[in-house]
MARMARKE-178387 format. One record per residue (C-alpha): residue in one letter; y, z, x. Coordinates in steps of 0.02 Angstrom, whole numbers, padded with zeros to 5 digits, always signed. Layout:
N
AYZX;...
//
This chain:
456
M+00803-01167-00657;T+00606-01154-00662;K+00511-01039-00779;A+00408-00946-00668;A+00284-00784-00692;V+00223-00674-00575;V+00060-00603-00628;N-00045-00435-00563;P-00194-00493-00686;P-00320-00393-00790;H-00485-00319-00744;P-00595-00197-00830;E-00548-00064-00708;K-00393+00016-00649;W-00386-00092-00493;N-00257-00070-00358;R-00255-00253-00294;I-00079-00248-00203;C-00114-00100-00083;R-00173-00077+00095;F-00346-00096+00027;D-00411-00143-00132;H-00493-00024-00238;V-00507+00098-00384;A-00429+00254-00323;R-00511+00404-00370;S-00390+00509-00375;G-00308+00402-00538;S-00171+00327-00411;L-00090+00156-00460;W+00011+00080-00337;Y+00163-00034-00374;P+00160-00243-00359;I+00286-00209-00231;H+00278-00373-00156;S+00271-00457-00310;A+00439-00373-00353;Y+00512-00441-00207;C+00459-00613-00241;T+00521-00584-00427;G+00688-00527-00363;L+00700-00678-00223;L+00684-00811-00369;E+00785-00729-00493;E+00938-00732-00359;H+00913-00906-00351;G+00946-00929-00530;H+00755-00961-00595;S+00673-00869-00727;V+00558-00762-00694;K+00424-00654-00803;L+00337-00490-00687;I+00199-00434-00785;D+00090-00292-00701;A-00079-00323-00836;I-00182-00161-00767;A-00015-00050-00775;D+00002-00099-00954;G-00168-00118-01005;I-00174-00282-01060;S-00323-00399-01073;L-00334-00594-01035;G-00312-00627-01216;Q-00148-00541-01237;L-00092-00601-01062;L-00110-00783-01132;T-00030-00742-01289;C+00133-00659-01218;L+00146-00828-01075;S+00107-00945-01208;D+00273-00889-01304;Y+00341-00878-01146;Q+00292-01065-01074;P+00295-01040-00894;E+00316-01194-00767;M+00226-01100-00619;I+00100-00940-00621;L+00087-00850-00461;V-00070-00714-00481;N-00114-00612-00373;Y-00281-00616-00277;A-00394-00494-00196;I-00558-00510-00094;K-00654-00355-00217;S-00584-00444-00385;S-00588-00611-00315;E-00728-00680-00444;N-00601-00584-00594;D-00451-00665-00506;I-00496-00829-00509;S-00572-00810-00690;V-00403-00755-00742;A-00297-00907-00632;R-00401-01039-00704;A-00398-00974-00889;L-00201-00973-00864;K-00210-01145-00807;E-00323-01224-00924;N-00247-01143-01080;L-00076-01147-01050;A-00067-01311-00951;T+00048-01253-00819;R+00033-01247-00613;V-00049-01090-00548;Y-00042-01026-00354;L-00129-00891-00291;V-00044-00757-00197;G-00089-00602-00089;A-00144-00532+00066;A-00324-00611+00042;C-00236-00768+00025;S-00226-00777+00201;I-00406-00746+00249;D-00488-00942+00213;P-00330-01018+00118;Y-00394-01199+00113;Q-00586-01128+00069;L-00506-01033-00085;W-00382-01187-00117;N-00544-01295-00136;T-00658-01191-00210;S-00529-01115-00335;Q-00481-01252-00448;V-00295-01205-00441;D-00132-01283-00385;G-00113-01197-00243;V-00132-01057-00122;I+00014-00960+00011;D-00051-00892+00150;G+00062-00763+00202;L+00206-00664+00143;Y+00235-00792-00022;Y+00435-00732-00057;Y+00503-00871+00017;P+00375-01017-00019;A+00369-00960-00176;L+00574-00999-00184;Q+00514-01176-00118;I+00391-01218-00250;A+00511-01161-00388;D+00639-01262-00307;S+00537-01421-00295;I+00459-01401-00511;S+00651-01381-00540;K+00663-01579-00459;R+00513-01638-00555;K+00390-01601-00401;S+00228-01519-00426;P+00193-01445-00264;T-00023-01432-00229;G-00110-01361-00081;V-00084-01212+00021;V+00082-01169+00090;S+00111-01050+00242;W+00207-00927+00295;H+00217-00824+00453;K+00392-00855+00499;H+00508-00711+00567;L+00633-00632+00425;T+00789-00562+00492;T+00911-00422+00436;E+01027-00529+00336;Q+00887-00605+00234;L+00814-00433+00186;D+00979-00372+00135;S+01012-00506+00026;F+00840-00471-00082;P+00916-00364-00251;Y+00863-00195-00255;V+00662-00203-00281;T+00691-00029-00379;R+00802-00127-00496;I+00670-00260-00523;Y+00542-00124-00561;A+00662-00057-00690;K+00699-00214-00768;H+00530-00277-00790;L+00401-00130-00769;N+00355+00033-00836;I+00419+00143-00711;R+00318+00298-00782;R+00141+00198-00755;Y+00141+00202-00578;F+00066+00351-00488;Q+00011+00431-00313;S-00072+00593-00282;P+00055+00640-00154;Q+00216+00593-00241;L+00308+00668-00386;H+00303+00573-00531;P+00388+00488-00585;F+00421+00388-00400;V+00480+00244-00342;D+00462+00138-00197;M+00520+00020-00080;F+00527-00056+00098;T+00653-00022+00231;A+00584-00154+00355;Q+00458-00283+00353;G+00327-00350+00466;M+00236-00224+00603;C+00326-00114+00738;Y+00271-00135+00912;W+00136+00013+00888;G+00070-00063+00737;H-00115-00128+00820;C-00226-00044+00723;I-00403-00135+00735;F-00414-00108+00544;C-00266-00148+00474;Y-00260-00254+00335;W-00084-00310+00291;Q-00063-00335+00495;F-00187-00474+00501;T-00147-00562+00333;L+00015-00544+00256;N+00118-00493+00416;R+00012-00599+00536;D+00123-00627+00682;I+00297-00559+00596;P+00406-00428+00697;Y+00448-00266+00630;V+00639-00321+00569;A+00736-00178+00475;R+00857-00189+00324;S+01034-00129+00366;I+01052+00061+00356;E+01199+00037+00223;N+01087-00085+00139;V+00949+00033+00129;I+01059+00185+00070;G+01141+00081-00065;E+00965+00099-00155;F+00946+00255-00134;Q+01118+00264-00216;W+01073+00142-00350;V+00921+00254-00395;K+01020+00407-00411;T+01131+00316-00522;H+01044+00215-00630;L+00857+00306-00613;P+00892+00498-00652;Y+00736+00536-00720;V+00644+00442-00538;K+00584+00610-00448;E+00561+00532-00265;V+00582+00391-00164;M+00427+00324-00074;L+00460+00230+00080;Q+00322+00090+00091;D+00362+00013+00241;D+00186+00008+00338;T+00235+00148+00453;L+00396+00211+00475;P+00446+00240+00675;A+00532+00391+00737;Q+00690+00297+00767;R+00702+00224+00590;V+00664+00427+00520;R+00833+00490+00621;E+00926+00336+00583;T+00879+00350+00364;S+00884+00548+00371;K+01065+00559+00472;A+01123+00424+00352;L+01060+00510+00194;I+01144+00696+00262;E+01312+00582+00271;S+01283+00513+00101;G+01270+00691+00029;M+01147+00609-00112;N+01037+00748-00098;M+00885+00627-00121;T+00692+00678-00130;W+00590+00550-00009;S+00441+00513+00062;F+00358+00405+00197;Y+00225+00351+00311;A+00218+00442+00470;R+00127+00407+00639;P+00054+00560+00714;D+00134+00536+00903;K+00241+00620+01014;T+00379+00498+00958;M+00375+00604+00813;D+00431+00764+00865;Y+00481+00927+00803;E+00677+00874+00824;T+00645+00718+00710;L+00524+00806+00572;Q+00666+00953+00550;L+00800+00818+00534;A+00700+00725+00397;K+00657+00877+00302;Q+00856+00936+00311;A+00884+00746+00246;G+00776+00787+00076;A+00607+00701+00159;R+00476+00797+00045;C+00304+00721+00102;M+00212+00600+00257;H+00056+00498+00220;V-00018+00525+00403;G-00163+00433+00448;Y-00266+00531+00574;E-00414+00429+00555;S-00539+00538+00658;A-00558+00682+00792;D-00660+00591+00897;P-00563+00533+01046;R-00664+00378+01094;I-00669+00309+00925;L-00459+00332+00909;S-00459+00231+01064;I-00555+00091+00982;L-00435+00111+00839;R-00278+00087+00950;K-00218+00243+00878;G-00105+00277+01024;T-00132+00463+00998;T-00268+00590+01024;P-00330+00759+00930;E-00205+00880+01019;I-00052+00771+00989;M-00098+00759+00803;M-00128+00961+00776;Q+00067+00993+00875;F+00136+00847+00758;T+00053+00941+00612;R+00093+01112+00647;N+00276+01061+00680;A+00276+00972+00504;Q+00213+01120+00403;K+00336+01231+00520;V+00502+01140+00446;G+00430+01133+00271;L+00353+00955+00267;M+00205+00903+00163;I+00080+00817+00210;H-00055+00680+00145;G-00203+00638+00266;D-00302+00514+00267;F-00485+00519+00362;M-00598+00362+00404;I-00784+00406+00411;G-00900+00272+00495;M-00782+00186+00615;P-00866+00094+00748;Y-01003+00198+00846;E-00975+00351+00735;T-01098+00491+00733;E-01133+00638+00604;E-01082+00736+00763;S-00929+00647+00756;A-00893+00642+00576;R-00922+00841+00577;K-00799+00863+00703;T-00678+00756+00615;L-00693+00858+00457;E-00697+01032+00543;F-00532+00956+00635;A-00470+00916+00464;K-00496+01097+00390;E-00387+01149+00543;L-00247+01057+00501;N-00265+01104+00322;V-00142+00986+00237;E-00087+00981+00074;T-00187+00820+00003;I-00315+00729+00096;Q-00432+00567+00064;F-00585+00532+00178;I-00631+00356+00136;I-00777+00235+00226;P-00715+00083+00323;H-00641-00069+00231;V-00692-00201+00353;Y-00586-00369+00307;P-00620-00534+00361;E-00471-00573+00508;T-00459-00400+00592;P-00526-00359+00757;L-00623-00214+00687;I-00749-00349+00586;G-00758-00431+00746;L-00808-00291+00829;L-00954-00234+00706;L-01010-00415+00699;S-01029-00417+00896;E-01142-00252+00898;G-01223-00294+00735;L-01152-00153+00658;L-01133-00210+00462;N-01275-00204+00342;D-01319-00360+00216;S-01197-00304+00089;G-01056-00296+00226;E-01041-00102+00260;V-01033-00013+00396;S-01213+00069+00446;Y-01286+00137+00617;P-01476+00160+00672;D-01434+00365+00682;F-01310+00351+00551;T-01328+00224+00390;S-01217+00177+00260;E-01277+00261+00150;Q-01262+00427+00238;I-01086+00382+00276;R-01046+00377+00106;E-01117+00533+00070;F-01033+00622+00207;A-00867+00554+00132;R-00892+00616-00039;K-00958+00784+00010;A-00794+00809+00138;T-00698+00796+00010;L-00765+00928-00088;E-00797+01043+00057;Y-00633+01022+00127;C-00555+01066-00083;F-00662+01221-00097;R-00619+01312+00030;W-00524+01491+00011;R-00395+01433+00147;Y-00363+01290+00082;V-00340+01357-00107;R-00223+01505-00049;S-00109+01390+00026;M-00086+01274-00112;L-00063+01444-00240;P+00114+01437-00208;L+00109+01281-00284;V+00089+01341-00461;F+00246+01416-00462;E+00336+01233-00404;L+00319+01142-00588;D+00333+00959-00507;E+00233+00986-00372;L+00090+01046-00488;K+00119+00908-00601;S+00090+00782-00458;I-00045+00867-00370;L-00179+00920-00492;P-00211+00819-00608;S-00265+00692-00440;I-00359+00835-00349;L-00449+00888-00529;A-00481+00672-00550;L-00552+00652-00373;I-00675+00807-00401;K-00737+00734-00573;N-00763+00553-00473;L-00833+00642-00330;R-00964+00734-00408;K-01017+00587-00523;
//
């Protein structure tokens, strides 16, 4: 048995490094360390002792973390590493190694960008390139045999349904190691939990800006858990976490067939649970599918619209059109599903005119919650290759065009959110939520935090 610690390291800000792009959320959201929790579960399932620590959620300083781990005396520590917090994360990893005299490994999506360079410069024992569950298990097993693995360990192998079904329920790992009430996502009822029903990218998962697709999930096809295993986890949440108000399915996007399969199984189970998921606004997500999801207890969909410009949608490989996205949205609204809409201002060949077109399109959609963000450009993605080849990145690594500069893009995105929220049509559509306490407690704090941050 190896004593291991899996750590989301401290940071001066409320840093989301375990999500699809690392950032401080303007809405105050804080994501679960979902990959770390799955890794923790796998290690425990194979007999290792594990302490999962989320220093961000728990407000733990480096000094407090060192004290906690000094008492525990781990033989290996996995430290989550992200690009935009890289200096902080490496500094914490080095401090853990120097003060605790233990083995330290960096994990996370950013470790797949240039793992050997990262290992050479970080002064830690190793770096795991790719999805790190099984490499972490291999390291723990080796340490228990008195070996000390070092260097880069790569994992971009195909998972199987049997492997995914063998993992302990991640929600059980949350309940054991984390304070569930400290995690918050603006569209979700609070408290909520999340989980994967599948790993990897489906056939449609080719958006050129998708960070996980080209790092953690590189070369990993879409593989789903058995539906019986998924429903079993829903039942576990209902039985053991009765205070949880919603289950969020964190699959990169839930394919329409998977939505139907999950919905039918939930209806047959009679559990009557509230859940949400990532949805793709295309032709496969038809009215019947959305209606079935609503009947099964689905409440909200996270939808990446990105743009209303057909050329930009084509460049991004979204596989949809503004007309299809509008019909998808009207169908969702008709059956009573809420939507959190994501839009990006500044994608390749964006102009102020196309950005304004996207904002007006968003107003016409009139979904419940929304965010306008600027592109987060990461190495390894086709997006950065396109922008570099066209000379569309400035010295700070931000998207910038001759007639629509990075400063203008940033300002447009900031004002777009305010313009969207301060409309009578939007305010009027949100008024019914005032009389639904759970909805009000979920959405209002995020809107107020967002407006406060945008006005700074």
